[in-house]
N, CA, C and O of each residue as an XYZ file, in Angstrom:
436
protein
N      18.056      9.039     80.494
C      18.553      9.000     79.138
C      18.480      7.568     78.626
O      18.834      6.623     79.331
N      18.015      7.425     77.389
C      17.907      6.110     76.783
C      19.279      5.609     76.344
O      20.126      6.402     75.934
N      19.505      4.288     76.428
C      20.785      3.752     75.939
C      20.861      3.897     74.423
O      19.835      4.011     73.753
N      22.059      3.893     73.893
C      22.248      3.985     72.446
C      21.643      2.754     71.777
O      21.707      1.649     72.315
N      21.064      2.954     70.614
C      20.475      1.849     69.867
C      21.592      0.970     69.313
O      22.603      1.459     68.810
N      21.385     -0.323     69.419
C      22.339     -1.280     68.852
C      22.063     -1.413     67.366
O      20.914     -1.576     66.955
N      23.107     -1.345     66.566
C      22.932     -1.429     65.120
C      22.880     -2.859     64.612
O      22.459     -3.088     63.478
N      23.292     -3.822     65.414
C      23.161     -5.236     65.076
C      22.448     -5.906     66.249
O      23.088     -6.568     67.065
N      21.132     -5.739     66.340
C      20.398     -6.172     67.537
C      20.401     -7.671     67.800
O      20.086     -8.091     68.914
N      20.748     -8.495     66.807
C      20.718     -9.943     67.022
C      22.093    -10.539     67.289
O      22.211    -11.748     67.489
N      23.121     -9.721     67.295
C      24.467    -10.202     67.608
C      24.658    -10.160     69.126
O      24.345     -9.161     69.772
N      25.172    -11.249     69.680
C      25.385    -11.316     71.138
C      26.506    -10.374     71.556
O      27.527    -10.261     70.878
N      26.299     -9.705     72.674
C      27.310     -8.807     73.222
C      27.686     -9.317     74.608
O      26.807     -9.483     75.454
N      28.974     -9.570     74.863
C      29.380    -10.016     76.203
C      29.044     -8.959     77.251
O      29.226     -7.762     77.027
N      28.555     -9.420     78.390
C      28.208     -8.546     79.509
C      29.113     -8.876     80.693
O      29.524    -10.024     80.863
N      29.424     -7.866     81.513
C      30.252     -8.145     82.690
C      29.541     -9.097     83.662
O      28.312     -9.156     83.708
N      30.325     -9.822     84.419
C      29.774    -10.711     85.438
C      30.578    -10.561     86.724
O      31.637     -9.934     86.740
N      30.065    -11.141     87.788
C      30.777    -11.148     89.064
C      31.901    -12.188     89.078
O      32.618    -12.310     90.071
N      32.056    -12.930     87.992
C      33.035    -14.008     87.943
C      34.349    -13.582     87.288
O      35.252    -14.402     87.121
N      34.459    -12.308     86.918
C      35.699    -11.796     86.348
C      35.863    -12.027     84.863
O      36.882    -11.653     84.281
N      34.880    -12.635     84.250
C      34.911    -12.830     82.799
C      33.572    -12.372     82.222
O      32.530    -12.544     82.856
N      33.597    -11.793     81.030
C      32.327    -11.416     80.413
C      31.544    -12.663     80.013
O      32.127    -13.693     79.677
N      30.231    -12.559     80.053
C      29.353    -13.677     79.713
C      28.490    -13.273     78.526
O      27.922    -12.181     78.501
N      28.397    -14.163     77.544
C      27.551    -13.937     76.381
C      26.188    -14.572     76.666
O      26.127    -15.695     77.167
N      25.095    -13.870     76.356
C      23.772    -14.471     76.560
C      23.637    -15.757     75.746
O      24.245    -15.873     74.682
N      22.859    -16.718     76.221
C      22.733    -17.981     75.491
C      21.950    -17.820     74.194
O      21.078    -16.960     74.075
N      22.280    -18.658     73.241
C      21.479    -18.807     72.028
C      20.614    -20.031     72.296
O      21.112    -21.157     72.298
N      19.333    -19.817     72.521
C      18.453    -20.910     72.931
C      18.320    -21.991     71.869
O      17.951    -23.122     72.187
N      18.615    -21.664     70.608
C      18.535    -22.676     69.555
C      19.829    -23.473     69.425
O      19.928    -24.376     68.594
N      20.831    -23.132     70.259
C      22.131    -23.808     70.170
C      22.612    -24.313     71.531
O      22.949    -25.489     71.667
N      22.649    -23.440     72.539
C      23.207    -23.792     73.846
C      22.256    -24.646     74.673
O      21.037    -24.498     74.589
N      22.832    -25.547     75.477
C      22.057    -26.344     76.428
C      21.841    -25.487     77.669
O      22.773    -24.841     78.148
N      20.627    -25.478     78.187
C      20.301    -24.683     79.364
C      20.632    -25.485     80.620
O      20.070    -26.556     80.852
N      21.533    -24.963     81.410
C      21.974    -25.680     82.612
C      20.906    -25.710     83.695
O      20.914    -26.598     84.547
N      19.987    -24.747     83.671
C      18.976    -24.691     84.728
C      17.711    -25.465     84.379
O      16.737    -25.427     85.131
N      17.715    -26.157     83.263
C      16.564    -26.966     82.859
C      15.873    -26.387     81.646
O      15.910    -25.179     81.410
N      15.238    -27.264     80.875
C      14.626    -26.855     79.621
C      13.118    -27.038     79.588
O      12.488    -26.780     78.562
N      12.528    -27.480     80.693
C      11.069    -27.551     80.772
C      10.552    -26.141     81.020
O      11.260    -25.302     81.578
N       9.316    -25.884     80.604
C       8.743    -24.543     80.740
C       8.800    -24.066     82.190
O       9.094    -22.896     82.437
N       8.526    -24.944     83.148
C       8.564    -24.544     84.563
C       9.982    -24.154     84.986
O      10.158    -23.213     85.760
N      10.991    -24.868     84.486
C      12.389    -24.537     84.793
C      12.754    -23.169     84.221
O      13.397    -22.354     84.882
N      12.332    -22.937     82.983
C      12.630    -21.673     82.318
C      11.937    -20.525     83.049
O      12.543    -19.477     83.277
N      10.674    -20.718     83.416
C       9.927    -19.679     84.141
C      10.604    -19.367     85.476
O      10.695    -18.205     85.871
N      11.073    -20.393     86.162
C      11.760    -20.188     87.440
C      13.033    -19.365     87.242
O      13.328    -18.470     88.035
N      13.782    -19.669     86.188
C      15.014    -18.937     85.916
C      14.726    -17.482     85.558
O      15.421    -16.579     86.024
N      13.714    -17.253     84.740
C      13.349    -15.875     84.393
C      12.900    -15.126     85.640
O      13.288    -13.977     85.851
N      12.094    -15.764     86.455
C      11.577    -15.108     87.664
C      12.700    -14.781     88.646
O      12.735    -13.686     89.206
N      13.611    -15.720     88.856
C      14.655    -15.555     89.869
C      15.883    -14.818     89.360
O      16.634    -14.249     90.153
N      16.101    -14.821     88.033
C      17.323    -14.253     87.487
C      18.477    -15.223     87.690
O      18.295    -16.327     88.205
N      19.662    -14.797     87.280
C      20.856    -15.622     87.432
C      21.888    -14.781     88.164
O      22.461    -13.851     87.596
N      22.122    -15.112     89.430
C      23.039    -14.349     90.258
C      24.424    -14.230     89.667
O      24.942    -15.187     89.092
N      25.028    -13.059     89.803
C      26.376    -12.826     89.330
C      26.472    -12.489     87.856
O      27.566    -12.257     87.341
N      25.321    -12.458     87.163
C      25.318    -12.159     85.733
C      24.428    -10.956     85.460
O      23.871    -10.363     86.384
N      24.299    -10.601     84.199
C      23.449     -9.475     83.804
C      21.969     -9.868     83.723
O      21.139     -9.038     83.350
N      21.618    -11.126     84.068
C      20.225    -11.576     84.021
C      19.542    -11.228     85.337
O      19.772    -11.888     86.350
N      18.696    -10.184     85.328
C      18.062     -9.755     86.577
C      16.882    -10.641     86.968
O      16.462    -11.517     86.212
N      16.367    -10.395     88.153
C      15.139    -11.027     88.628
C      13.962    -10.326     87.965
O      13.883     -9.098     87.976
N      13.047    -11.100     87.387
C      11.889    -10.501     86.726
C      10.597    -10.691     87.514
O       9.577    -10.093     87.169
N      10.619    -11.516     88.573
C       9.421    -11.708     89.394
C       9.055    -10.372     90.032
O       9.898     -9.724     90.652
N       7.812     -9.967     89.881
C       7.363     -8.702     90.435
C       7.575     -7.530     89.485
O       7.030     -6.446     89.694
N       8.377     -7.753     88.431
C       8.586     -6.716     87.422
C       7.655     -6.976     86.243
O       6.972     -6.074     85.759
N       7.641     -8.226     85.795
C       6.721     -8.650     84.742
C       5.474     -9.250     85.381
O       5.575     -9.929     86.402
N       4.310     -9.013     84.802
C       3.130     -9.749     85.268
C       3.375    -11.252     85.066
O       4.071    -11.649     84.131
N       2.810    -12.070     85.931
C       3.028    -13.525     85.842
C       2.661    -14.080     84.466
O       3.354    -14.960     83.954
N       1.583    -13.579     83.860
C       1.204    -14.073     82.525
C       2.312    -13.799     81.504
O       2.586    -14.643     80.651
N       2.947    -12.633     81.583
C       4.033    -12.297     80.665
C       5.263    -13.157     80.935
O       5.950    -13.577     80.003
N       5.537    -13.415     82.197
C       6.674    -14.256     82.560
C       6.494    -15.656     81.979
O       7.429    -16.220     81.411
N       5.300    -16.211     82.120
C       5.040    -17.552     81.585
C       5.027    -17.537     80.058
O       5.474    -18.499     79.434
N       4.524    -16.465     79.447
C       4.551    -16.368     77.982
C       5.996    -16.357     77.494
O       6.318    -16.996     76.492
N       6.866    -15.637     78.196
C       8.273    -15.604     77.817
C       8.895    -16.996     77.966
O       9.685    -17.413     77.119
N       8.548    -17.707     79.025
C       9.071    -19.059     79.233
C       8.641    -19.986     78.095
O       9.441    -20.790     77.616
N       7.400    -19.878     77.666
C       6.921    -20.701     76.547
C       7.636    -20.324     75.254
O       7.955    -21.198     74.448
N       7.890    -19.035     75.049
C       8.621    -18.598     73.853
C      10.046    -19.164     73.853
O      10.511    -19.679     72.836
N      10.728    -19.069     74.983
C      12.084    -19.618     75.083
C      12.045    -21.129     74.828
O      12.912    -21.659     74.132
N      11.055    -21.819     75.381
C      10.930    -23.264     75.154
C      10.733    -23.561     73.668
O      11.235    -24.567     73.167
N      10.004    -22.690     72.960
C       9.801    -22.912     71.521
C      11.118    -22.747     70.761
O      11.338    -23.430     69.760
N      11.996    -21.853     71.220
C      13.315    -21.707     70.597
C      14.190    -22.915     70.905
O      14.913    -23.401     70.035
N      14.126    -23.398     72.136
C      14.891    -24.589     72.517
C      14.465    -25.786     71.670
O      15.302    -26.604     71.289
N      13.170    -25.892     71.373
C      12.658    -27.011     70.572
C      13.215    -26.994     69.147
O      13.201    -28.023     68.471
N      13.702    -25.843     68.683
C      14.284    -25.745     67.341
C      15.726    -26.239     67.276
O      16.263    -26.443     66.187
N      16.359    -26.433     68.438
C      17.790    -26.744     68.484
C      18.162    -27.856     67.508
O      17.542    -28.919     67.473
N      19.198    -27.572     66.716
C      19.737    -28.565     65.805
C      18.890    -28.827     64.569
O      19.166    -29.772     63.829
N      17.881    -28.026     64.329
C      16.994    -28.272     63.189
C      17.270    -27.280     62.053
O      17.889    -26.237     62.266
N      16.808    -27.615     60.852
C      16.913    -26.657     59.754
C      16.167    -25.347     60.064
O      16.567    -24.282     59.595
N      15.095    -25.426     60.844
C      14.352    -24.214     61.203
C      15.213    -23.270     62.041
O      15.116    -22.051     61.894
N      16.055    -23.820     62.920
C      16.964    -22.985     63.714
C      17.981    -22.311     62.800
O      18.279    -21.128     62.967
N      18.512    -23.054     61.841
C      19.465    -22.477     60.887
C      18.813    -21.371     60.066
O      19.425    -20.331     59.824
N      17.574    -21.593     59.638
C      16.859    -20.592     58.842
C      16.587    -19.333     59.664
O      16.695    -18.219     59.151
N      16.234    -19.510     60.944
C      16.000    -18.358     61.820
C      17.280    -17.548     61.981
O      17.249    -16.320     61.892
N      18.401    -18.216     62.218
C      19.699    -17.534     62.340
C      20.011    -16.745     61.070
O      20.391    -15.576     61.131
N      19.848    -17.392     59.935
C      20.162    -16.738     58.664
C      19.275    -15.517     58.447
O      19.748    -14.470     58.004
N      17.998    -15.655     58.757
C      17.074    -14.520     58.572
C      17.434    -13.358     59.482
O      17.458    -12.211     59.037
N      17.715    -13.639     60.752
C      18.035    -12.562     61.696
C      19.354    -11.888     61.358
O      19.443    -10.660     61.355
N      20.377    -12.682     61.074
C      21.695    -12.109     60.804
C      21.752    -11.445     59.430
O      22.611    -10.597     59.191
N      20.861    -11.817     58.539
C      20.843    -11.240     57.205
C      20.086     -9.936     57.101
O      20.004     -9.346     56.024
N      19.530     -9.480     58.213
C      18.753     -8.240     58.169
C      19.626     -7.007     57.993
O      19.130     -5.947     57.613
N      20.903     -7.131     58.262
C      21.792     -5.983     58.133
C      21.632     -5.027     59.302
O      20.807     -5.246     60.189
N      22.431     -3.962     59.296
C      22.388     -3.020     60.413
C      21.051     -2.292     60.496
O      20.357     -2.114     59.495
N      20.712     -1.883     61.694
C      19.479     -1.148     61.930
C      19.592      0.236     61.314
O      20.638      0.881     61.386
N      18.502      0.682     60.707
C      18.432      2.047     60.189
C      17.166      2.689     60.705
O      16.105      2.066     60.732
N      17.280      3.927     61.111
C      16.113      4.681     61.590
C      15.145      4.872     60.431
O      15.573      5.093     59.298
N      13.837      4.790     60.701
C      12.860      5.030     59.628
C      12.910      6.501     59.197
O      13.319      7.374     59.962
N      12.495      6.746     57.981
C      12.421      8.120     57.492
C      11.425      8.897     58.340
O      10.422      8.334     58.779
N      11.679     10.168     58.579
C      10.792     10.955     59.452
C       9.333     10.978     58.997
O       8.434     11.118     59.827
N       9.086     10.844     57.705
C       7.699     10.918     57.225
C       7.041      9.545     57.044
O       5.922      9.459     56.536
N       7.732      8.467     57.458
C       7.158      7.133     57.299
C       6.102      6.874     58.360
O       6.233      7.347     59.489
N       5.054      6.126     58.015
C       3.993      5.831     58.992
C       4.515      4.882     60.073
O       5.436      4.099     59.840
N       3.916      4.969     61.242
C       4.287      4.068     62.352
C       3.882      2.654     61.981
O       2.882      2.462     61.288
N       4.652      1.641     62.436
C       4.300      0.237     62.104
C       3.027     -0.192     62.770
O       2.594     -1.331     62.598
């Protein structure tokens, strides 16, 4: 069974952790990454996951090219930190409003 669709897909939702407190996923355009911000550091974190949290291990699940592409994407978000572009991205994402299912007769995107 598929999980229920989130109606505000860009709002962070706290996830349970092994530490007894819920953890909110990082906002790469705001939070400092404790495991490093170079592409190789990010790729290592994605591949290994983060123990005790909802961040699973992706090595062997994602093809290596996809893992590295994701690391480069995260690095591009980190590069926006503190800039007007980061503020504009936040405003655009949060301003989209709740998700609505497409009309049954609408063409596929």
